N, C-alpha and C positions, 0 to 999 in steps of 0.2 A: 504494500500500500504506500509506503514511504517513497519507493522508487517511482511509482506511478505519479505521485504528487510532484516529485522533482521533475519528471518529464513534462508534466502539465505546466508547472511554473516556469520552466526554462524554454518553452516554445516561444518562438519569435513574436507571435501575435499577443501573448500575455505581457511580455516585456514592453512591446510597443504601446499597449494599452496603459500600462503603469506610467510610462514616460508621458503619454498624452494627458493623463489625469493630472500629473504634477505640473506640467506646463500649462494646462488649462486653468488650474487653480491660481497660478501666478498671473496669468493673463487676465483672469477675472478680477484680481485685485487692482491691476493697472486700469482696466476699464471702469471699475467701480470708482476709482479715484478720478478718472476723467469725467465721469458723470457727475459725481458729488462736488468736485472742486473746480471744474472748468465749465461744464455745460449748464448745470442747474442754476448757478448764480445769474448768468445773463438771461437765461430763460425766465427765471423768476422776475427779473427786472423788467423784461419785455411785457410780462403779464401784470405789471403794476406792483412790483416789489413783493411778489408772492413767494413764500418759502414753503414748498410742498411738505417738507418734513415736519413742519409744525401744525399741519392741518389735522384736525381730529373731531370726532363727534363724541360728546360726553354722554354716557349712558346712566349717570347717577343723577340724583335730585339736586346736588350742589353744583354751583357754577365755578369753573376754573378758567383762569385767563390763558394759561399755557398748558401744553401737553406735559411739560416737566412737573408743573404743579399738580396736575391730575394724577400723574404716576406716583409722585411723592406721597399723595394722600391715599393711594391705592384704589382710586376710582376706576371703574371699568370704562374703557374708551375704544372707539373704532378709529384706528390710525390710518385713515385712507390716504393721507399725504405720504406716509412711508410706502404704502402700496403703489402709489403713482411713481415714486422714485424707483422702486424695484422694477416696475414694468418698463420704464424708460431705460434703466440699466440693462435689463434683459434684451430689449430691442437693439441697443447699441452693441452689446456683446455678440448677439446673433449676427448683426450686420458685419461687424469686424471679422468674425470667424468666416462668414461667407466670402468676404473679400480676400482673406488669406487663402482659403481653399481654392478659390477661383484663380488666384495668381499662381499657386503651386501647380494646379492642373494645367495651366498654360505652359509652365516651365518643364513639366514632366514630358518625357519622350512618349510619343504615341506608339503603342504596341503594334508590331507588324501583324497584318491579317494572317490568320491561320491558313495553312496550306489546305487546299481542297482534298477531301478524302472520297468524295463521290462525284459522279457525273450524272446527267439526266439521259435516260434512254430516249433516242430519237423517235421511237415508235409510240411509246406509252407515256413518256415524260415523267416516269418514276425515277427516284434517286437510286443509283446502283453504285457499288464500289468501283474505283478507277480501274482495277485490274480485271474486272469481269469481262468474259468473252461472250457471254450470253445473258440477256436480261432475265432476272429471276421472276418477273411479273408477267411479261408477255412472251418470253422465250425467244425473242428475236435475236439474231446474230449481231454482235458488235463489230 
């Protein structure tokens, strides 16, 4: 069982996946910083100095001026501003990954088309092996 696990863990695709997850996590932090520190402040300013992260709906009977005050009091809140930030973050991450994959696919060499292993019978148009001397479907001579 240990030998099988070692073979599984050392297969190329498992190691590639591990590297991809690690790089993806680091890339996610970069994009999160881009969204939170670079894109959201101007976007909030364009929308009238709106800071999405401070938007919330208070579910308690008391009134709180800020989300921090509501959290400090332990009040239940719906933090829709954080949700909006997360959606914007996801869209930017997805778009950035799409652009990276698109660029890599352009750089990657196109695989050569596979050599044909069959040909069409001139009589019945069925696919038959290249080395066939007689069609297996209509029995015509090749």
